[in-house]
Every structure is written in C-alpha cells, then in structure tokens.
C-alpha positions, 0 to 999 in steps of 0.5 A: 665969674668974669666972661673971660674966665668962663671962656678959658674954663670952657676951653679947659673943660672941652679938652678934658676928654681928649686929655684923658684919652691921650694919657691912655694911648698905648696903655697895656692891660697891666698898666691899666690895672696898676694900683698906685703906691699910695691910696687911689685908683688904677687907671682903669678905675679912674676911667670908670670914675670919670664916666660916672662923675661926668654923667652925674655932674651933667645932671647936676648942671641941668637941674641947676639950670631948670629947677628952682633952687634944687638940692644937689645930693652928694654921691659916694664915689668909693661905693660907685667903684665898689658896686659898679664893676670898675674892673670891666673894659674901659672903651665905652666909659672913655667914650661916654666921658668924652661925649657927655663932656662935649655935649655939656660944653656945648650947653655951657657956651649957650648960657646967659649971664642970668643962667650962670648965676642960677643955683641951689644947694649941695647936701655937703657944702651948702650954697651951690651955683652953676659957677661953683659947679663949673669951678669944680668940674672944669679941670677934673679930667685933666687932674685924673689924666695926670694921675694916669700919666703918673701911674704909668711913669712908676715902675711896676710893683713886684708882688 
C-alpha cells in the first residue's frame, strides 16, 4: 500500500469512533433495540460487536507486529453476540471502541515500511499482513455507523 493511501486510511480509521458516536446521538432505548427488517443486529448489538471486534483486531495487529508469522484465528461474531450479553448498556463499550481505536491509530502512525509489510496467516483466509488487516478494519466503524443510521431511518415495526 502506498504511503498516501495509508495516511488516508489512518484518517478514516481514527474517525471511526466519532462517526459511530455521532450516529447514536439522541438514540432512544426503543431505537437501540430495534431489530432490522432483514438479518442483522440492532444498534445496541452493533455497539457491543464493535467493542469486541476492535479489541480483537487490536491484538491481531500487535501479534502481526511482534510475533514471527503468527496464525491469526478467526472468531465467531455470532457466538460472541449470543454469549456476551449484547443486551446490556452501551456506554462503556462505545467508549472502549473509541479508545482502542485511537490507541491503535497512534501505533499505526509510528510504523515503518518494514513493519507495514509484516505478516502471518489467517485461519480462514490464508496469508494475512498488516496491510491486509488495515484494509479490513479502516472502514469498519463507518460501515456499522451507516447501519445504525439506517435502522434509525426506518419506521418502527408494529408487533
């Protein structure tokens, strides 16, 4: 990846926490728990997923940078949602997502060209480098913020 593209993606990555927080401004408890019409998570579940995903991804990056050709294991996002009580309040997980993202962005800004090229393998997809990791996670928060905004635009479903 070219340095200019990395800088652009670092900016995008850093803004992810704020973008998610903005999508949640003024959200009601009813909106937080609104289930999407199609398969997917409620805004509350999305926030918990982001915290779990971000903490997992932060460890993945650090392993890629420190270990010699680590094997990065996949994790079952749906099982996390089922077993980690995604019905709880969101404030701490929203803060966790934002804080871990900013700490990781600070680390990314320090990486040398050699460090960007470090890699290992992913249990599901094979070869997996720091650049691969970054391409996956740079827009992750923004994508979920859009899902939250979309859920809030929909009329409530009568039951």
